[in-house]
C-alpha positions in Angstrom: 82.0 138.2 24.5 79.6 141.0 25.5 76.9 139.9 27.9 73.4 139.8 26.5 71.1 141.2 29.2 67.6 139.7 29.2 65.0 139.9 31.9 61.3 139.4 32.1 58.6 140.1 29.6 55.3 141.3 31.1 51.9 142.2 29.6 51.1 145.9 29.9 48.4 147.8 28.1 48.0 145.2 25.3 51.7 144.8 24.5 54.7 143.2 26.2 57.4 145.2 28.0 60.9 144.1 28.9 62.1 144.6 32.5 65.6 143.7 33.4 66.8 143.5 37.0 69.8 142.3 39.0 71.1 142.8 42.6 69.1 143.2 45.8 68.0 146.0 48.1 65.5 148.7 48.9 64.9 151.1 47.4 65.3 149.8 43.8 67.2 152.0 41.4 65.1 152.4 38.2 67.0 153.3 35.0 64.9 155.0 32.4 66.3 155.6 28.9 66.3 158.7 26.7 64.6 159.1 23.4 65.6 156.6 20.6 68.1 154.7 22.7 67.8 151.4 20.8 68.8 149.0 23.6 68.4 150.7 27.0 69.7 147.7 29.0 73.0 147.6 27.1 73.3 151.3 27.2 73.0 151.5 31.0 75.1 148.4 31.6 78.5 150.2 32.1 76.9 152.1 35.0 74.5 149.7 36.6 77.0 146.8 36.8 79.1 149.0 39.1 76.1 149.5 41.4 74.3 146.1 41.5 76.5 144.7 44.2 75.0 147.3 46.6 71.5 147.9 45.2 68.7 146.3 43.2 68.9 147.8 39.8 66.0 147.8 37.3 65.9 148.9 33.7 62.5 149.5 32.1 62.4 149.3 28.3 59.5 151.4 27.1 57.2 150.3 24.3 59.3 150.2 21.0 62.6 150.0 22.9 65.0 147.0 23.3 63.2 143.8 23.7 59.8 145.4 24.3 57.1 145.2 21.7 55.8 148.2 19.9 52.4 149.6 20.9 49.4 151.3 19.4 48.9 153.4 22.6 49.5 157.1 22.9 52.9 158.2 24.0 51.5 161.0 26.2 53.2 161.1 29.6 50.2 159.7 31.5 50.2 156.6 29.4 54.0 156.1 29.5 54.1 156.5 33.3 51.1 154.1 33.7 53.0 151.5 31.6 56.2 151.9 33.6 54.5 151.6 37.0 52.5 148.6 35.8 55.6 146.8 34.5 57.2 147.2 37.9 54.1 146.0 39.6 53.9 142.9 37.3 57.5 142.0 38.2 56.8 142.5 41.9 59.3 145.3 42.2 57.6 147.6 44.7 58.2 151.3 45.7 59.9 153.3 46.9 62.3 153.9 44.0 65.3 156.0 43.2 65.0 157.0 39.6 67.9 157.2 37.1 66.5 158.9 34.0 68.5 159.9 31.0 67.6 162.6 28.6 63.8 162.7 27.7 63.0 160.3 30.5 63.6 163.2 32.9 60.1 164.4 32.1 58.7 161.0 33.1 60.7 161.0 36.3 59.5 164.5 37.3 55.9 163.6 36.4 56.2 160.4 38.5 57.5 162.4 41.5 54.8 165.0 40.9 51.9 162.5 40.9 53.2 159.8 43.2 55.7 161.4 45.6 55.4 158.6 48.1 56.9 156.2 45.6 60.0 158.3 44.9 62.9 158.6 47.3 65.2 160.6 44.9 66.1 161.3 41.3 69.6 160.9 39.9 69.5 162.5 36.5 71.8 161.5 33.7 71.9 164.7 31.6 68.1 164.9 31.6 66.1 166.9 29.2 64.4 169.5 31.4 60.8 170.5 30.4 62.0 173.9 29.3 64.4 172.3 26.8 61.6 171.0 24.7 60.2 174.5 24.4 63.5 175.9 23.2 64.5 173.3 20.6 62.7 173.0 17.3 62.0 169.3 17.0 60.4 169.5 13.6 63.6 168.6 11.7 64.4 165.9 14.2 61.0 164.3 13.9 61.0 164.5 10.1 64.4 162.7 10.1 63.1 160.1 12.7 60.1 159.4 10.5 62.3 158.7 7.5 64.6 156.4 9.4 61.7 154.6 11.0 60.5 153.6 7.5 63.9 152.4 6.4 64.9 150.8 9.8 61.7 150.2 11.8 63.5 148.1 14.3 65.9 150.9 15.2 63.6 153.9 15.2 60.1 152.8 16.0 56.8 154.6 15.8 56.7 154.8 19.5 60.0 156.7 19.5 58.7 159.1 16.9 55.4 159.7 18.8 57.3 160.3 22.0 59.4 163.0 20.3 56.2 164.6 18.8 54.7 164.9 22.3 57.9 166.0 24.0 56.8 169.6 24.3 53.2 168.8 25.4 54.5 166.3 27.9 57.0 168.8 29.3 54.2 171.3 29.9 52.5 169.0 32.3 55.3 169.4 34.8 54.5 171.7 37.8 57.9 172.4 39.3 56.3 173.5 42.6 55.3 169.9 43.2 58.8 168.4 43.1 60.6 170.9 45.2 61.1 168.5 48.1 62.4 165.6 46.0 66.2 165.1 46.6 68.0 165.2 43.3 71.5 164.7 42.0 71.7 165.8 38.4 74.7 165.1 36.3 75.0 167.6 33.5 77.0 167.2 30.3 78.9 169.8 28.2 75.9 170.0 25.9 77.5 167.9 23.1 74.7 165.8 21.5 71.9 168.1 22.8 71.8 170.7 20.0 72.5 173.3 22.6 75.8 175.0 23.3 77.7 174.3 26.5 77.1 177.6 28.2 73.3 177.6 27.3 72.9 174.0 28.4 74.6 174.8 31.8 72.4 177.9 32.1 69.2 175.9 31.6 70.0 173.7 34.5 71.2 176.5 36.8 68.1 178.6 36.2 65.5 175.8 36.1 66.7 174.0 39.2 67.5 177.0 41.5 64.4 176.4 43.7 64.8 172.6 43.8 66.4 170.3 46.4 69.2 169.6 43.9 72.9 169.0 43.6 74.3 169.8 40.1 77.4 168.0 39.0 78.8 169.3 35.7 80.9 166.8 33.8 83.1 167.5 30.8 81.5 164.9 28.4 78.7 164.4 25.9 75.0 163.6 26.4 75.5 159.9 27.2 77.5 160.7 30.4 76.9 157.3 31.9 78.9 155.7 29.1 81.8 158.2 29.6 82.0 158.4 33.4 80.4 155.2 34.8 82.9 154.9 37.6 82.7 158.5 38.7 78.9 158.6 38.4 78.5 155.3 40.4 80.7 156.5 43.2 78.9 159.9 43.5 75.5 158.3 43.2 76.3 155.8 46.0 77.4 158.6 48.3 74.3 160.6 47.5 72.0 157.6 48.1 73.7 156.9 51.5 73.2 160.5 52.5 69.5 160.6 51.7 68.8 157.2 53.3 70.3 158.2 56.7 
């Protein structure tokens, strides 16, 4: 029987957010889900269960995701980051952190490191959506489809998810790459499947955008949800990376 992961519900910004954690250690590894990932805790479980014997892992479910309530607040990046940091504070999980963002959460991770660099030891990206990606992809069709699904299945695609997608481009424009140059990063990169961008173009985006960052790029031959395809490989390489930066 598949384990049902359930953590703590905390009051944040007039709604309740779900924070799951297991394991021990400092810094905590904070897993941040991509857009429209219905149950982030279950989605990340293949990976974090391979790491929680060595580290404290935390999964934040944003408003409208997993067990978290939906909200009436804006999904601009400042509000989203405020809610994430508040949820951690309410569960007494203190910085510093190593962030494990997937997809759209890459923007939040970069913005976090940009504004509160003292809180972030490193970023391990799981095929993150780089800010430049949201300038290249026409999200109008995606948003239109999400709006239709949200009316039919409001518990699967919530208004919060739709509003995040709408603000993807605007949120991405708030990233100042100069401010995150010193943050150690290990970015796992997919073959582009599931991103709406061809393999060579997806790889080129990462190669060009990160060329001045303190980054290791690891290209894997799998789709966008890399952590579900390669949990063992990603966990081993992530542990090696973390040991190196904590020396």
